[in-house]
C-alpha positions as a printed Julia matrix, in Angstrom:
862×3 Matrix{Float64}:
  48.47  122.53   97.02
  51.12  125.14   96.17
  49.48  127.49   98.65
  49.58  124.76  101.29
  53.24  124.13  100.73
  54.29  127.75  100.73
  52.13  129.77  103.14
  52.83  128.28  106.56
  53.65  131.01  109.08
  57.25  131.14  110.22
  56.23  130.15  113.76
  54.17  127.19  112.54
  56.78  125.15  110.7
  56.04  122.12  112.84
  52.89  121.71  110.77
  54.92  121.51  107.54
  54.54  118.16  105.84
  57.6   116.18  104.67
  58.02  115.57  100.96
  56.96  111.94  101.32
  53.58  113.01  102.72
  52.99  115.42   99.86
  53.81  112.66   97.37
  51.29  110.43   99.13
  48.66  113.18   98.88
  49.29  113.47   95.15
  48.95  109.72   94.66
  45.6   109.79   96.49
  44.05  112.57   94.4
  40.58  111.36   93.4
  39.56  111.83   89.79
  38.64  109.89   86.71
  41.21  107.57   85.18
  41.45  109.76   82.08
  42.58  112.81   84.04
  44.58  111.1    86.8
  47.92  111.11   84.98
  47.47  114.68   83.75
  46.68  115.94   87.25
  49.53  113.93   88.76
  52.1   115.55   86.46
  50.69  119.01   87.11
  50.71  118.39   90.87
  54.26  117.01   90.69
  55.47  120.15   88.92
  53.77  122.43   91.44
  55.19  120.46   94.38
  58.71  120.37   92.92
  58.72  124.14   92.35
  57.26  124.81   95.79
  59.92  122.7    97.48
  62.76  124.5    95.7
  61.14  127.87   96.33
  60.92  127.34  100.07
  64.29  125.61  100.4
  65.91  128.71   98.96
  63.96  131.18  101.04
  64.27  129.58  104.47
  68.06  129.28  104.56
  70.11  131.82  106.46
  72.87  131.53  103.88
  71.46  132.35  100.43
  74.43  130.71   98.75
  73.33  127.29  100.05
  69.72  126.2    99.64
  68.68  123.68  102.29
  67.7   120.7   100.19
  69.23  117.24  100.41
  70.7   115.37   97.46
  67.88  112.83   97.75
  65.18  115.53   97.71
  66.8   117.27   94.74
  66.8   113.91   92.92
  63.09  113.53   93.73
  62.37  117.08   92.57
  64.2   116.46   89.31
  62.39  113.15   88.74
  59.04  114.92   89.09
  60.06  117.73   86.73
  61.56  115.26   84.25
  58.41  113.14   84.17
  56.31  116.26   83.63
  58.52  117.41   80.73
  58.15  113.97   79.16
  54.38  113.88   79.64
  51.5   114.69   77.32
  50.78  117.68   79.58
  53.95  119.42   78.44
  54.02  118.07   74.93
  50.55  119.46   74.23
  51.24  122.85   75.81
  52.74  125.87   74.07
  55.87  125.73   76.24
  59.01  125.52   74.12
  62.73  125.65   74.72
  64.59  128.8    73.68
  68.22  129.68   73.07
  69.7   132.19   75.53
  72.24  134.84   74.6
  74.57  133.02   77.01
  74.39  129.9    74.83
  72.23  127.66   76.99
  68.74  126.38   76.22
  66.04  127.29   78.72
  62.61  125.84   79.45
  60.19  127.98   81.52
  58.5   125.91   84.23
  56.65  128.6    86.16
  56.47  132.38   85.71
  54.81  135.22   87.57
  55.31  138.53   85.75
  53.63  141.73   86.95
  53.69  144.91   84.88
  56.54  143.53   82.78
  58.7   142.74   85.83
  59.68  139.26   86.96
  58.3   138.39   90.39
  59.08  134.67   90.19
  60.47  132.62   87.34
  61.57  129.0    87.35
  63.5   127.65   84.35
  65.52  124.64   83.36
  68.88  125.78   81.92
  70.87  123.35   79.76
  74.23  123.96   78.12
  74.54  121.21   75.52
  77.93  119.9    74.33
  77.31  121.64   71.0
  80.0   124.34   71.37
  77.29  127.04   71.41
  78.24  129.24   74.33
  76.79  132.56   73.19
  78.64  135.67   72.14
  81.68  135.96   74.43
  81.72  139.76   74.17
  78.33  139.83   75.95
  79.04  137.08   78.49
  79.21  139.38   81.56
  75.7   140.29   82.68
  73.47  140.97   85.67
  69.91  140.05   86.63
  67.0   142.2    87.77
  65.83  139.74   90.47
  67.8   137.73   92.98
  68.63  134.3    91.48
  69.11  130.84   93.0
  70.46  127.85   91.09
  70.52  124.1    91.79
  72.98  122.04   89.73
  71.47  118.97   88.09
  74.42  117.74   86.01
  77.79  118.68   84.63
  80.34  121.22   85.75
  80.23  124.98   85.4
  82.49  127.76   86.63
  80.87  130.99   87.77
  83.04  134.1    87.36
  82.12  137.19   89.39
  83.2   140.74   88.58
  83.55  144.14   90.14
  82.13  146.79   87.78
  82.78  150.52   88.25
  81.51  153.37   86.06
  84.1   155.55   84.33
  84.17  158.43   81.87
  87.7   157.59   80.79
  87.25  155.8    77.49
  90.8   154.47   77.6
  90.33  152.98   81.08
  86.91  151.57   80.22
  86.76  147.89   79.31
  83.03  147.62   78.5
  79.86  149.56   77.91
  76.47  148.97   79.54
  73.68  147.63   77.32
  69.96  147.61   78.07
  67.85  144.6    77.18
  64.58  144.45   75.24
  62.53  141.34   74.49
  60.29  140.39   71.6
  57.44  137.87   71.65
  54.55  137.32   69.25
  52.81  140.45   70.57
  55.35  143.2    71.16
  58.96  144.34   71.52
  59.87  146.37   74.63
  61.7   146.28   77.96
  58.95  144.21   79.62
  60.03  140.63   80.29
  58.47  138.03   77.96
  58.17  134.43   79.08
  57.89  133.04   75.53
  60.4   135.02   73.52
  61.18  135.16   69.81
  64.35  137.21   70.27
  66.16  139.57   72.6
  68.23  142.62   71.72
  70.85  144.49   73.72
  71.39  148.18   72.94
  74.42  150.27   73.91
  73.51  152.93   76.49
  76.85  154.75   76.12
  77.61  154.26   79.81
  81.22  153.12   80.15
  82.49  150.81   82.9
  85.72  149.22   84.03
  85.43  145.48   84.76
  87.76  143.65   87.16
  87.65  139.89   87.84
  86.66  139.25   91.45
  86.43  135.49   91.94
  85.51  132.07   90.56
  83.46  129.19   91.93
  83.22  125.63   90.62
  79.68  124.22   90.53
  78.92  120.5    90.21
  75.92  118.2    90.57
  73.78  118.71   93.71
  75.43  122.03   94.6
  73.49  125.28   94.92
  74.53  128.92   94.56
  72.9   132.34   94.4
  73.44  135.6    92.53
  72.21  138.86   94.1
  70.27  141.31   91.98
  72.6   143.52   89.84
  75.64  141.34   90.62
  77.76  140.87   87.5
  78.85  137.37   86.53
  79.29  134.93   83.67
  79.1   131.14   83.54
  81.82  129.12   81.83
  80.98  125.62   80.58
  83.34  123.44   78.56
  82.05  123.33   74.96
  82.11  119.51   74.81
  80.16  118.79   78.01
  76.63  119.26   79.29
  75.74  121.46   82.23
  72.2   121.72   83.59
  70.63  123.72   86.4
  67.24  124.6    87.82
  67.22  128.4    88.0
  64.89  130.48   90.19
  64.51  134.26   89.8
  62.96  135.53   93.06
  62.16  139.24   93.3
  61.12  138.86   96.96
  64.82  138.6    97.85
  65.89  141.58   95.76
  64.94  143.38   92.55
  66.32  146.3    90.55
  64.82  147.77   87.43
  68.1   148.45   85.67
  70.26  145.31   85.29
  72.58  145.87   82.34
  74.44  143.46   80.12
  78.07  144.4    79.44
  79.48  144.46   75.92
  81.93  146.15   73.55
  82.35  149.91   73.88
  81.85  150.65   70.19
  79.0   148.35   69.14
  75.47  149.75   68.74
  73.36  146.62   69.4
  73.18  142.86   69.11
  70.19  140.53   68.64
  69.86  136.94   69.83
  67.26  134.73   68.15
  65.65  132.34   70.63
  65.22  129.48   68.13
  66.21  126.22   69.9
  67.01  124.45   66.65
  64.26  121.87   66.94
  65.22  120.67   70.43
  62.15  120.01   72.59
  61.82  120.22   76.39
  61.32  116.43   76.44
  64.58  115.88   74.58
  66.42  118.14   77.02
  64.94  116.29   80.0
  66.02  112.94   78.56
  69.57  114.13   77.91
  69.95  115.73   81.34
  68.69  112.57   83.02
  71.15  110.42   81.07
  74.09  112.64   82.05
  72.97  112.55   85.7
  72.92  108.74   85.57
  76.36  108.68   83.91
  77.8   111.02   86.52
  76.39  108.98   89.4
  77.93  105.8    88.01
  81.28  107.49   87.43
  81.2   108.91   90.94
  80.44  105.47   92.37
  83.31  104.02   90.36
  85.67  106.72   91.65
  84.62  106.02   95.24
  85.24  102.31   94.78
  88.62  103.06   93.15
  89.65  105.27   96.08
  89.02  102.3    98.36
  90.81   99.94   95.93
  87.54   98.03   95.35
  88.52   97.41   91.76
  85.81   94.88   90.87
  83.09   97.28   91.97
  84.84  100.14   90.18
  85.0    98.09   86.99
  81.3    97.35   87.28
  80.35  101.03   87.7
  82.58  102.25   84.87
  81.34   99.47   82.55
  77.76  100.49   83.25
  78.62  104.13   82.56
  80.19  103.14   79.24
  77.03  101.2    78.32
  75.1   104.5    78.49
  77.38  105.91   75.78
  76.23  103.4    73.17
  73.75  103.9    70.34
  70.84  102.89   72.58
  71.7   105.47   75.23
  70.44  109.03   75.58
  73.72  110.79   76.27
  74.45  113.78   74.04
  76.48  113.09   70.92
  79.8   113.99   72.46
  82.78  111.67   72.53
  83.8   113.24   75.84
  81.58  110.97   77.99
  82.69  107.85   76.18
  86.36  108.85   76.32
  86.23  109.5    80.06
  84.56  106.13   80.71
  87.03  104.33   78.44
  89.9   106.02   80.26
  88.6   104.9    83.64
  88.18  101.35   82.36
  91.77  101.46   81.14
  92.9   102.67   84.55
  90.86  100.01   86.39
  92.04   97.17   84.18
  95.61   98.36   84.7
  95.09   98.07   88.46
  93.89   94.5    87.8
  97.1    93.8    85.84
  95.2    93.33   82.56
  97.59   95.45   80.56
  96.61   94.49   77.01
  92.97   95.21   77.85
  93.96   98.48   79.51
  96.03   99.51   76.48
  93.06   98.89   74.19
  90.71  101.01   76.31
  93.23  103.85   76.6
  94.02  103.94   72.88
  90.29  104.07   72.13
  89.9   106.91   74.62
  92.81  108.86   73.08
  91.52  108.52   69.53
  90.78  111.99   68.16
  91.54  113.93   71.34
  93.31  117.25   71.05
  95.56  118.94   73.62
  93.15  118.79   76.55
  93.51  117.89   80.25
  91.86  114.54   79.5
  94.42  113.89   76.75
  97.23  114.62   79.22
  95.74  112.3    81.84
  95.29  109.42   79.39
  98.85  109.78   78.03
 100.17  109.31   81.54
  97.99  106.27   82.16
  99.12  104.69   78.89
 102.74  105.33   79.88
 102.19  103.51   83.18
 100.71  100.55   81.29
 103.74  100.43   78.98
 106.12  100.59   81.94
 104.4    97.61   83.55
 104.61   95.77   80.23
 108.37   96.5    80.27
 108.02   98.6    77.11
 110.24  101.24   78.64
 111.02  103.29   75.52
 107.28  103.49   74.74
 106.61  104.52   78.32
 109.3   107.22   78.24
 107.86  108.65   75.01
 104.33  108.94   76.51
 105.6   110.51   79.74
 107.72  113.07   77.88
 104.76  114.06   75.7
 102.55  114.24   78.79
 105.04  116.48   80.64
 105.38  118.79   77.63
 101.63  119.25   77.05
 100.96  119.55   80.8
 103.48  122.39   80.96
 101.88  124.12   77.98
  98.44  123.85   79.61
  99.86  124.81   83.04
  98.54  121.6    84.6
 100.69  121.29   87.72
  99.11  118.0    88.81
  99.85  116.35   85.45
 103.41  117.67   85.51
 103.8   116.15   88.98
 102.62  112.74   87.87
 104.53  112.69   84.59
 107.91  113.76   86.02
 107.68  111.04   88.66
 106.85  108.36   86.13
 109.58  109.6    83.83
 112.05  109.32   86.72
 111.04  105.72   87.39
 111.42  104.86   83.71
 114.91  106.38   83.68
 115.77  104.37   86.8
 114.75  101.18   84.99
 116.48  102.07   81.72
 120.04  102.6    82.99
 122.1   103.04   86.16
 123.76  105.96   84.39
 120.42  107.77   84.62
 120.13  107.39   88.44
 121.26  110.97   89.24
 118.7   112.32   86.76
 116.0   110.06   88.22
 116.74  111.31   91.77
 116.46  114.95   90.7
 113.2   114.23   88.83
 111.75  112.49   91.91
 112.68  115.43   94.09
 110.78  117.65   91.62
 107.84  115.22   91.85
 107.79  115.44   95.67
 108.12  119.24   95.59
 105.22  119.58   93.13
 103.05  117.16   95.13
 103.62  119.08   98.35
 102.92  122.36   96.55
  99.59  121.01   95.27
  98.75  119.59   98.71
  99.41  122.98  100.33
  97.42  124.9    97.72
  94.12  126.01   99.24
  91.18  125.15   97.02
  93.12  122.97   94.59
  90.65  120.14   95.16
  93.44  117.59   94.68
  94.95  117.33   98.16
  94.16  113.62   98.54
  95.62  112.8    95.14
  98.67  114.93   95.89
  99.31  112.84   99.02
  99.35  109.72   96.85
 101.76  111.37   94.39
 104.0   112.41   97.28
 103.85  108.88   98.72
 104.83  107.24   95.45
 107.59  109.79   94.87
 109.12  109.11   98.29
 108.93  105.33   97.76
 110.7   105.58   94.43
 113.29  107.97   95.86
 114.02  105.3    98.48
 114.52  102.81   95.66
 117.01  105.09   93.92
 118.88  105.74   97.17
 119.15  101.99   97.75
 120.55  101.51   94.25
 123.17  104.16   95.08
 124.08  102.43   98.36
 122.6   105.17  100.54
 120.8   102.94  103.08
 120.07  105.6   105.71
 118.55  107.98  103.15
 116.54  105.09  101.68
 115.01  104.18  105.06
 114.17  107.82  105.86
 112.45  108.43  102.5
 110.47  105.16  102.73
 109.4   105.87  106.31
 108.07  109.27  105.23
 106.23  107.51  102.39
 104.4   105.14  104.77
 103.49  108.01  107.08
 101.95  109.92  104.17
 100.27  106.83  102.69
  98.43  105.99  105.91
  96.35  109.16  105.5
  94.95  107.91  102.17
  92.02  105.57  101.58
  93.89  103.41   99.08
  95.08  100.1   100.62
  97.21   99.37   97.55
  99.14  102.63   97.91
  99.7   101.88  101.6
 100.86   98.35  100.74
 103.38   99.58   98.16
 104.74  102.11  100.64
 105.07   99.35  103.22
 106.95   97.29  100.64
 109.6    99.94   99.97
 109.98  100.69  103.68
 110.24   96.99  104.5
 112.69   96.47  101.64
 114.95   99.27  102.85
 114.88   97.75  106.36
 115.45   94.21  105.04
 118.45   95.21  102.94
 119.96   96.92  105.97
 119.67   93.68  108.0
 116.52   94.5   110.02
 114.45   91.4   109.12
 111.98   91.44  112.02
 111.05   95.09  111.45
 110.8    94.42  107.71
 108.33   91.52  108.21
 106.08   93.82  110.23
 105.74   95.94  107.11
 105.41   92.96  104.76
 102.66   91.11  106.72
  99.81   93.49  107.72
  96.67   91.53  108.69
  93.22   91.99  107.13
  94.26   94.44  104.45
  96.24   94.58  101.22
  99.76   93.25  101.7
 102.8    94.24   99.62
 102.67   90.81   97.95
  99.02   91.35   96.92
  99.79   94.84   95.61
 102.59   93.47   93.45
 100.37   90.64   92.14
  97.62   93.1    91.17
  99.92   94.78   88.65
 102.37   92.16   87.36
 105.47   93.34   85.54
 109.14   92.44   85.3
 109.85   95.02   87.98
 107.17   93.7    90.34
 108.19   90.11   89.68
 111.66   90.88   90.98
 110.21   92.51   94.1
 107.93   89.51   94.65
 110.89   87.12   94.58
 112.57   89.29   97.21
 109.48   88.91   99.43
 109.53   85.11   99.02
 113.19   85.03  100.04
 112.38   87.17  103.08
 109.76   84.6   104.16
 106.58   86.68  104.0
 103.15   85.17  104.74
 101.53   84.66  101.31
  98.36   83.03  102.68
  97.0    86.23  104.22
  93.72   87.6   102.82
  92.66   91.23  102.41
  89.43   92.98  103.39
  87.7    91.43  100.36
  88.8    87.89  101.27
  91.31   87.63   98.42
  94.9    86.42   98.65
  98.04   87.15   96.67
  97.41   83.97   94.68
  93.87   85.12   93.82
  95.21   88.36   92.35
  98.01   86.57   90.5
  95.6    84.09   88.91
  93.11   86.77   87.94
  95.8    88.8    86.18
  96.75   85.71   84.2
 100.51   86.14   84.67
 101.95   82.62   85.04
 105.36   83.81   86.24
 103.78   85.79   89.06
 101.51   82.86   89.93
 104.47   80.45   90.03
 106.48   82.72   92.33
 103.52   82.9    94.74
 103.05   79.11   94.6
 106.74   78.66   95.34
 106.4    80.91   98.38
 103.29   79.04   99.58
 105.05   75.7    99.13
 107.87   76.89  101.38
 105.35   78.26  103.85
 103.1    75.16  104.06
 105.89   72.64  104.41
 104.37   69.16  104.9
 101.12   68.43  103.01
 101.8    71.47  100.85
 100.5    69.82   97.68
  96.95   69.3    99.0
  96.74   72.86  100.28
  98.15   74.26   97.05
  95.59   72.39   94.95
  92.77   73.77   97.11
  94.1    77.34   96.89
  94.58   77.09   93.13
  91.05   75.84   92.55
  89.53   78.61   94.68
  91.56   81.22   92.83
  90.55   79.79   89.45
  86.86   79.86   90.43
  87.1    83.5    91.5
  88.84   84.48   88.26
  86.3    82.74   86.05
  83.4    84.15   88.05
  84.66   87.72   87.64
  85.18   87.32   83.92
  81.94   85.48   83.17
  79.7    87.79   85.14
  81.37   91.1    84.35
  81.91   90.48   80.64
  78.93   88.33   79.64
  76.04   88.48   82.08
  76.14   91.9    83.61
  75.84   93.8    80.29
  72.66   91.82   79.59
  71.21   92.64   83.02
  71.94   96.31   82.39
  70.21   96.45   79.02
  67.29   98.88   79.07
  64.83   96.23   77.9
  62.25   95.24   80.47
  60.31   92.59   78.61
  59.35   89.02   79.41
  62.21   87.64   77.31
  64.99   89.46   79.16
  66.01   86.58   81.44
  65.54   84.08   78.61
  68.12   86.09   76.7
  70.38   86.02   79.76
  70.06   82.22   79.96
  71.06   81.81   76.32
  74.06   84.14   76.71
  75.26   82.21   79.77
  74.94   78.88   77.98
  76.79   80.18   74.92
  79.55   81.87   76.96
  80.13   78.76   79.04
  80.23   76.44   76.03
  82.83   78.65   74.32
  85.32   78.49   77.21
  86.74   75.15   78.34
  88.26   76.63   81.5
  84.94   78.04   82.68
  83.1    74.83   81.71
  85.38   72.92   84.06
  84.67   75.37   86.87
  80.93   76.08   86.58
  77.82   74.05   85.96
  75.53   75.16   83.18
  71.98   76.11   84.1
  69.82   73.06   84.88
  66.16   72.72   85.76
  63.32   70.22   86.2
  60.08   70.58   84.26
  57.36   71.37   86.8
  54.99   68.79   85.37
  57.7    66.1    85.73
  58.3    67.23   89.28
  54.61   66.88   90.17
  54.4    63.41   88.64
  57.56   62.23   90.43
  55.97   62.16   93.9
  59.19   63.08   95.74
  62.26   65.28   95.41
  64.24   64.06   92.4
  67.98   63.56   92.81
  70.43   64.86   90.21
  70.91   61.34   88.76
  67.21   60.36   88.57
  66.84   61.39   84.93
  64.51   64.39   85.39
  67.2    67.11   85.36
  67.35   69.07   82.08
  70.38   70.98   80.78
  69.31   74.34   79.41
  72.11   74.35   76.83
  70.75   71.14   75.26
  67.24   72.49   74.66
  66.23   74.35   71.52
  65.27   77.98   72.24
  61.68   77.51   71.11
  61.29   74.57   73.52
  62.99   76.18   76.52
  61.02   77.07   79.65
  59.32   80.45   79.65
  59.78   80.85   83.39
  62.07   79.29   86.0
  61.39   79.26   89.74
  64.28   78.77   92.18
  63.22   76.89   95.32
  65.08   77.88   98.49
  64.41   75.51  101.37
  65.91   73.87  104.42
  67.13   70.27  104.42
  65.07   68.55  107.13
  66.18   64.93  107.12
  67.93   65.55  110.43
  70.99   63.45  109.68
  73.8    64.97  107.59
  75.13   61.5   106.9
  71.79   60.39  105.47
  72.04   61.36  101.79
  69.07   59.55  100.25
  67.1    62.82  100.28
  67.09   66.22  102.0
  63.39   65.6   102.7
  61.82   63.52  105.46
  59.95   60.23  105.07
  56.63   62.08  104.62
  58.05   64.15  101.75
  57.09   67.3   103.65
  59.24   69.71  101.67
  58.21   68.18   98.35
  54.51   68.76   99.09
  55.23   72.29  100.35
  57.03   73.08   97.1
  53.98   72.08   95.07
  51.64   74.08   97.31
  53.91   77.11   97.06
  54.25   76.92   93.27
  50.51   76.44   92.8
  49.83   79.46   95.02
  52.36   81.43   93.01
  50.7    80.43   89.72
  47.32   81.46   91.12
  48.51   85.06   91.4
  50.46   84.94   88.12
  47.89   83.69   85.65
  50.17   84.22   82.64
  52.5    81.4    83.75
  51.97   78.19   81.8
  52.56   75.06   83.93
  53.73   73.17   80.86
  56.45   75.75   80.15
  57.49   76.18   83.79
  60.86   74.97   85.06
  62.04   74.75   88.64
  65.52   74.81   90.14
  66.28   72.98   93.38
  69.7    72.01   94.61
  69.04   68.28   95.07
  68.17   67.92   91.39
  70.24   70.7    89.74
  73.58   70.34   91.54
  75.39   67.1    90.76
  75.3    65.41   94.16
  78.25   63.2    93.23
  80.41   66.16   92.07
  78.87   69.25   93.7
  81.7    71.81   93.43
  80.87   73.16   89.93
  77.21   73.53   90.92
  78.02   75.31   94.16
  80.46   77.62   92.39
  77.78   78.53   89.85
  75.0    79.1    92.42
  74.92   82.96   92.16
  75.14   82.8    88.36
  72.37   80.23   88.05
  70.1    81.96   90.54
  70.51   85.16   88.51
  69.0    83.32   85.52
  65.86   82.31   87.42
  62.85   84.6    87.34
  61.7    84.06   90.91
  62.95   82.66   94.19
  60.37   81.05   96.48
  61.56   80.55  100.06
  59.87   77.83  102.13
  59.94   79.63  105.47
  59.86   77.91  108.84
  61.21   78.8   112.28
  64.75   77.81  111.32
  64.94   79.03  107.71
  66.73   82.34  108.3
  69.15   80.77  110.77
  70.65   78.54  108.07
  73.67   79.72  106.09
  72.67   78.21  102.73
  69.17   79.73  102.91
  70.59   83.11  103.94
  73.08   83.28  101.09
  70.3    82.46   98.58
  68.12   85.26   99.99
  71.1    87.64   99.89
  71.62   86.89   96.19
  67.99   87.44   95.19
  67.74   90.67   97.2
  70.83   92.09   95.48
  69.38   91.15   92.09
  65.92   92.59   92.86
  67.28   95.94   93.98
  69.78   96.23   91.15
  67.88   95.25   88.03
  64.13   95.04   88.8
  63.92   91.81   86.77
  63.64   89.24   89.55
  61.19   88.61   92.37
  61.27   86.91   95.76
  58.3    85.23   97.44
  57.93   83.7   100.87
  55.74   80.67  101.52
  54.86   80.57  105.2
  52.2    79.48  107.62
  49.48   82.0   108.42
  49.84   82.9   112.09
  47.65   80.88  114.49
  46.27   78.7   111.67
  47.12   75.52  109.8
  46.95   77.34  106.47
  49.77   78.51  104.23
  50.12   81.66  102.15
  52.55   83.07   99.63
  53.52   86.71   99.53
  56.26   88.85   98.07
  59.3    89.16  100.31
  60.09   92.61  101.76
  62.52   94.54   99.58
  64.18   96.1   102.63
  65.03   92.71  104.23
  68.79   92.36  104.76
  70.12   88.81  104.71
  73.43   87.93  106.33
  75.39   84.7   106.68
  77.36   85.88  109.71
  76.95   83.39  112.56
  74.4    81.27  110.69
  74.24   77.49  111.12
  75.68   74.78  108.88
  75.25   71.03  109.01
  78.97   70.74  108.27
  81.54   73.41  109.12
  83.5    72.17  106.11
  81.01   74.2   104.06
  81.9    77.49  105.8
  84.58   78.54  103.25
  82.1    77.88  100.42
  79.46   80.04  102.08
  81.9    82.89  102.65
  83.04   82.63   99.04
  79.44   82.77   97.77
  78.72   85.75  100.01
  81.63   87.68   98.49
  80.64   86.71   94.96
  77.0    87.64   95.59
  77.95   91.23   96.36
  79.49   91.53   92.9
  76.1    90.86   91.3
  74.77   94.29   92.21
  74.52   97.46   90.17
  76.26   99.85   92.58
């Protein structure tokens, strides 16, 4: 197979098979069951190495190997599974400690006459502070080398090295390398080494730094033969790469290591300290998963999708617990805690944010992360109106940032310090203005700095600095200067992806216009449609300062009933943050806006906002952690059902908003002869049943109401009980292919029985939560099923759950084409359900459907 992958002529690449075809070939290898797994792992390893080998060789730019992120993930998964397999465990392949501090695992080696022709290794720098002997960090390689980054961050430093006979000018001496294995010690390369020794040749050189390059996950880079470099990895983080030495792209016999001028030799023992290749693979995979979640959270945060960001960061934190496989470094946990503090602050949950940030700061020294978290804690204190506490944190942040030469942290801290001074005293206004000018200058300097990697963040810092400068100018009575600064702020903010930053800039620009008598122009800034408004931005982060601004908006007559791109209003954000003063100001504004019949509309808006708040809290804090647990046993969803029942019972507010899980025993359903209504006495409350008597399995029935008359409420079924009989046929067919299901311990969920038909709102509100507790959804398909909104939203929910957690299943019961027979089969995982344009018996239900659609999207993992 390796030969097939690697020996196609250059002019015959059209015959090359895609990776998916090779994977299919591997899966179809014919052999006995005993050897199948062994051969699969061996074939996977060969295919993974072959793909990397060719991706490196066929690119015109050797610094960038042509392999996609998805293919690199597939390659790593194959290598990981092989390292975890019996094939590797039973081999003599062991990890070894490099002189550069990393642990290496040889995956494939071709050595001829003591020279490397090809060598693939996994390199892992653990967060164990072992980074080799720094005096011997600068080195070169005999063969050309290509590297693919699997996880973590590393900085590659390159050097210009020139020989010299001037001992004073010389910075290093050249050392030659010899290896020892169980058989011999000489200059021939050994794949399985016991130790390596470098010996001073007496050749003196002068070393000059040439450049640096930052390497992160999914990047690739190359190092020519004899090129001198060293890799820098933070001692408290993991960095992992797949490294390929390829003599076909360059080889030199003499590739020295550089070291002290006066030392004779140095020996590095290769003992890995008991760490196995399998353990390394597990740790690398855990860090990759953590990084992906953190990256997803960052992407959501950049788009101000705070609920999704909270979900990703919470999942990342769950990997840092005792049951996770992350290395024993507080760094990963501290970063996740810090991001959760930041995200909760953007939600206005300041006490929660403070707790996360204090936990993250615990035990940190003077590091960039420490500086970042100090600033975030200061912002939280400022929003809590604890101004002296905020000033203390910002001053400490500015001092440490200066000591560490962190220009970005200095920029952020001086701006926040200026705003705190503005709030503390009018006497400090001149100081605040000067500090804000420094903030804007630093932000523009960072933005203009090529390769800083923080241009987008610098734009946000500049935007905020200009907005706050406008505020200070207004306080000084300088209206023209205030309008100019705020206008520049909006112009800068529009280039960002953060709707909240744009909204705050619009607020300060609109405020400057409003205070100068330009009401119409101000309202254009205050009332943008379909995105975050200034009122929403202020409600997201309630504080005394923001409360005052919000009152100004109410007096100006802004539209407080607008919704953003997520369908949420200012009232929704105020209710979720739990700040009654902010909520009351918004309600006052809505009352003025609605005029007649305001009370009815206000009650409706308040209930919707309360439902959204409770849904976020219940799912994010109680249910989602259970879904994310790495236990894939038959009791997983039973555990979820018990947690939901307990969480609901412990919170009166949520009990008033959501129904508990209900079901009908399948045997009772069969005996009933028709669809039971919620008040017919067959509906069971899960909370009332002892755990040992609870159903083992619950099936959710998704079907279309076919009575034809929305006003006819005796049953959603027709006079022939068509849907009832279909449900029994579908469940029996499902049981036939799932023999482990016991009919006597089987429960079913259907809306007519499990949603109180006389008070349906709590049941409708809880639909996504209750469906998540069912093991399977069975859809009774007909020609109209997918055209109905209620059916579509139920399919959307189960598809999100299936893809995210692999705990649920979805089956379709439908007529076999051109026959009178019915069949049940698993629904396609790739099917995308949508409620857009779908039919409803009553358009009054449209807001409920749209609400459920939004809530359903929060159920997912990503």
